[in-house]
Each structure stands twice: as structure tokens, then as C-alpha cells.
N, C-alpha and C positions, 0 to 999 in steps of 0.2 A: 582686351589687352592683357597679355600674360606678364609674369614677373620679369622675364628677360626684357620685354618691351619697356617696362617701367624703369628698369636699371639703365637702359640705353637713353631714355628721355632725361633721366636725372643727370647722367654724365654730360649729355649734350648741353643741358642748361648750365651746369657748373662750368663747362668750357666757355660758354657764351659770357658768363659773368666773371670769368677769370678767377674763380674760386678754387677750392681744393676739397678733396674727399679722403677720408680714412676708410679703407676697405676692411670689413670685419666679417667673420663668420660667427663662431661660438666663442671666440677669444681664447682659444686653447694654446696659442703660441706666445704667451706672455714672456717666456724665456728670451725671445728674440728682440724684445724691447717694445716700448709703447708706440702706438701709431698716432699721428697727428693729422689734422685736417679741419677746415672750417665746418664741415658736416661729416656725418658718418653714413656710409653706404653698406648696408647689411645684405649678405647673400643667404641668410638663414632660410628664407622662404623659397629659394631656388633649389628645390630638392626633389629627388625621385630618379629612378632608373629609366632612361629613355629607350635603350635597346640592349638586349643581352643575347649573344649568340654563342652558346657554350661550345658548339661544334667547331667554331672558328676561333675560340679562345679570345673573344673580344667583348668588352662591356662599355657602354656609353651611358653617362649619368650627368645630371646637373651638378654644378660645383658645390652646392650646399648639402648634397647627399652625405649623410653620416657614414663614416667608415665602418661603424658597427653594423648598420643596415646592409651596406654593400657586401661586407664579409659574410653576413648571414645568408644573403641570396646566393652568393657564389658557393658557399659551403653545401648548399642543397644539391649542387651538381658536382661536388667534390673538387671544386676549383678555388683559387685564392689569388690575391694580389701578390705578385712576386716580390715587390719591394717592401711589403709589410710595414706601412708607415705608422708612426706613433698615433695612438688614438686618444691619449690623454683623458682617461676616465670616461670615454665615450663621446667626448666633445669634438674630436677631430672630424674634418670633412674632406671630401675628395679635392675640392678647390684649395683648401688649406694645405693638403699634402703636396700638391703641385707647386703652389706658390712658395712654400718653405723649402721644398726639395729634400725633406728629411726622410731617410730610409731606416728600416729596422735592422736587426742583427744579421739577417741573411744577405745584406747588400753585396758583399764581395762575390758571393756564389750565385745569386739569382738576379743580380743587376740592380741598378738604381731606379729612382722615379723616372728620370729622364729616359732611361732605356725602355721603359714600358709605355711611354706616351706615343700614341699614334696620331692624334689630332685634337685640336681645341677650337672652341668658339669663344671669342672675346669681344668686349667693347673697348675700343681704344680711347685715348684722351680727347679725341675730337667728337666722341659720341657715335662713332661708326661701328657697326656690328660686323665682325670679320670672322671668317672660318679658315683655319689652316690645317693641313694634313688631311687624314681621312680616318676610316674605321676598319681598315684591313691591314694585315701585316705583309706589306710588299714595298719594294723600293719605288720611289717616285723622283722625278727630276725636280731640280730647283732647291732652294734653301729650306731647311727643316725648321721653319719659324715656330712651329708648335712647341718645340723643346726649349725655345728661348724663354718661355713662360715659367719653366721649372726653376725654382730657386730665385726668381726675380722679385718675389715678395710683393707682387701687385703693382710695381712701379711702371710696367709697360701696358697694363690693361686689366680690366675686370674679367676674370675667367668665368664664363657662363656655363660651359659644359666641356667634357673631355671624354675621349675614347682611349682606353688603355688595354693592353694585352693582359691576359691572366694565364695562370699555369695550373695544371692538375695538382691536387694535393698529394703528398707522398702517402704510400701505403702505411708506413709506420715511422715513428721517430723515437729516438732514445737520447736522453740527456745523461752525460757521464761527468764525473768530477775527479780531480786528482789534487792532492795537497802538494804545493811546491812554492818556491819563491818566484819573483818576477823574471829573473834570469832564466830559470828552468822552464817557465811557462813560454817564454819567447823561443827557446830552443825547441820545445815540443811542437809549437804551431808551425815553425819553419820546417821542421822535419815532416810534419803531416802534409804540408803544402806540396811536397815533392812526391806524395804517394796518392794513388787513386782512391781516396776515401770519400764517402758521401757526406762531407761536412757541410753544414748550413749555418753554423754559428759557433763562435768562441767568445769567452768572457773570462778575464782574470780580475780577481778582486780579493784582497785580504787573504793572501796565501792559498788561494784555491783557483785552479783553472777549470772552467766548465766547457764542455764540448757537446754540440748537438749533431746527431747523425740523422739523416732523412733519406728514405728511399724504400725499396722493397724489403720485406722482412729478412730475406736471405742476405741482401747486401749490407743491411744494418748489423745483422748478427756477425757477419764476417769482418766488418770494419771494427766492430766493438772488440773483437778478439785481436785484430791486427794492431789496434791502437795501444794495446796493453793496459787499457783502463777497464776495471771491472766494477768500480763503485758507481751506483746510480746516483744521479743528481736530481734537483728539483726542476721539472719541466716548466713551472710557472715563472722561473727566473727570466726567461726570454721576453715575456710580455712586460715584466717589471722594468727591465732594462730599456726596452723599446719605448715605453710610455713615461720614462723618467720617474717611475714609482719605486725604483730600487733604493735601499737605504743610503747608498752613496749620494744620490740626488737629494734625498730628504734631509740629509745632514749638511748639505751645501746651500745654506740660506743666503750666502754672500756671493762673491764673484766666483765664476767657474769657467774653465778654459777647455775647449775641445781642440785636440790636435789631430790634423789629417797627415798621416805619415806614409812615406813610400813603402811599397811592399818589401818585406824583408828587413825593415828597420829594427834596431835594437833599442827599444824604449823600455827601461827597466826601473820605473819608479814604483816603489812598493805601495804607496797609498793612493795610486791612481786606479781607475777602472779602465781596463784595456780590452777592446773588442775588435771584431772584424779581422781576426787573424793577425793582430798587431798593427793594423792600418788606421785605427781610430782609438784615441785615448782621451779620457776626461780627467782633469786635474783641478783641485781646488785652488783658488787664487788666480792671479795673472802671471803667466810664465812665458818666456821667450821660446819660440819654436826651435827645435834642432835643425841642423842643416837639411834642406830639401823638404821641410815640413811647413804646414800652415797652421796658425793658431787663431781660433776665433774665441774672443772673450765675451762672456755674457755677464752683465752686472745688473742688479735690480734697478728698474727705472731708466735704463740707458739702452741705446741702440747697440747691437752686437758690433764688435770691432775685429777685423781680420788683419793679421800680420803674417808675412810682409804684405804691404798694400800693392794694388795692381800696378804694373809697369805703365809707362806713358802710352805705349801702343794699345794696350788693353783698355786703358781709361778712355782713350780717344774713340775706340769702337763702341764702348758702352755709352758714351755721351751721344754718339750719332744714333744709336738705337733708341735711346730715350727721346731724342728730338723727333725721331720718325714716328714713334708710337704715342708720345705724350708731350708735345712741344710746349704746352702751357704749364706743365708740372701739376696736373690735377690730382694724380694719385699718390697717396702716402708720402707727402713731402717729408724730407729728412731721412728717408730710408734709402739705402744703397742696395740695389738688387744684385 
């Protein structure tokens, strides 16, 4: 009996007893709020790479596989996860990346976690082991159920394994920086968005706009000249922002709000950290979202809260999905996926 079988049996027994489970990996997503359940179901032992086909740009791994290990294996073939998920000091796992739906600084240019998922295997709330999607990059008929698991925070099922697409690593990268205020930073990134520059990350914080260029040596050199930025920045910035190890997060011991903004928005708050070409911003405290935006507030010891809340139609669909996958409410009670 392997670890996946043991998880399936544990869930089936919990369903039979009408009990509940808190699904945990290495506990790296504390920012998203505490998990509750009569018992804890750990996926830490469900680790390892199942299949890796570099020539097809696809890797399949167990949910408990650390992102650090997965990144190291891919790097040997000069490949990488396109969504660059937070690793949180090495504690992040593939299953946690999918369940949280968190992507790194390159998200607007290389795609989100959901964009990279090809297939998953899960255990639903009835203790049934189910497989959705596949392990090849092609269109298939039917509902793309595998991507429903992304960002669901485990409320639909325990992710056992996942197949995701990977990308070749760029030949070279350059991090540049320019001193400016938030208004000028917004103008610059909106201007760059209209030009064919190989941008893979932007970040504005404390009067400095940072820009990452990725691609061939020739394209990066050309873009560096075209962008008008000559000052080199710190390439370690991107990992710090991705893993919430940046000073902005270290100084935010209390409530913090993440804003999801429409492309081209003018969000010009000087003490915020603004990334994704202006499409994502972090601000201290609880703030109301601008028109067309969503705000997710994270507070110590509390579940994350998103505003505005889902409309009635979306809430109805969400409830039906929950009833189909976990009718007894076995997984992560109190969490809204």
C-alpha cells in the first residue's frame, strides 16, 4: 500500500464518520489563514517526480514534491515552471502551489498556475480516487476539471499528483532600475506594454521601479537600450518578492491587502508594492478596491477575505461544485475556495 492509497483510505473513513480534515503540506501558506478540521491530513510523504519528458515540456510529480527539488531537476535540462510559484524558504510544494493558485512575478507574461496545469489526480470527499486531464499539451473535449483545483485551497479534494507544462529557461536575464514616483512608474509600464520588449517582471516600491528582461542576449541588450534604463538592479529582488521575503512583507506584521487590478489601471499609492505591470499591488492595512478591482485582505489568524464578494450566480455554481466533490464538507471546513 503506497502513500496515495493511505490518503484515500483516510478520506473514505472520515467521510463514513462524517468528520473533517485539514489538508496540510509544510504549512508554508500561513498568510492565507489557519486551517481547521477534526484531524490533519498531511501530504508531506507524497513526494517525488513521477514522469519528466523534457522533449515534450511536461513534468508529472506527486503533490508533496518540494518546489525547490522540482526546480533543480528542471534546471538540469535548462527548463523551468512558467508560473514561478512562491517557495517560502524552501517549504512550498507542487500541491500547495496548485491549491493556493499563487504565481510569481512573471505571471502576466508567462501565464498563471491554472494556465500550466494539464491534469491532476485527486481524492474527493467521498474517498474516490479520480483523474482529470492528461499529461500532454493538446485540446480535449469536455470540462477542464483539473483546473478547478487551482486556487480551490483543497475544498474540492486532496491533490495527489499533477502534470504541468514547463518552459525553456531564457538565455540571459537583466534586472534594471529607475528612480521615480508611483505615477511615473505607472506611465512607464503602460508605455512598455505597447512595445515588443521581452519583459518578464516589474516591481515598484519606495521610489524605484524595477524591470526584468529575459530572452536571448541580443534581444535583452536591444530592449535594455530601447527602455532607456541603464542602471543595473538587484536580480535577487524577484525571488524576495515571489517568496514574500521582501522588506515590504517583513515590515507588514499586521493586516495586508492584495489588489487585483485591470490591465492599464492607474494605482499610484506611494507606500504600496506594485508588480505585474500594475495588475497586482500590495498595501498595508485593509483598503477598499478601486472600481473594477478585487481586494483580498490577509490578517493574522484569520481566513483571507475578498471584496467584492462573489455574485449570486457565481456563488450558486461554487456551491454545486462543492456538493459534487465534497458533499459532507470533509475538507478544510471554513475555507472558501
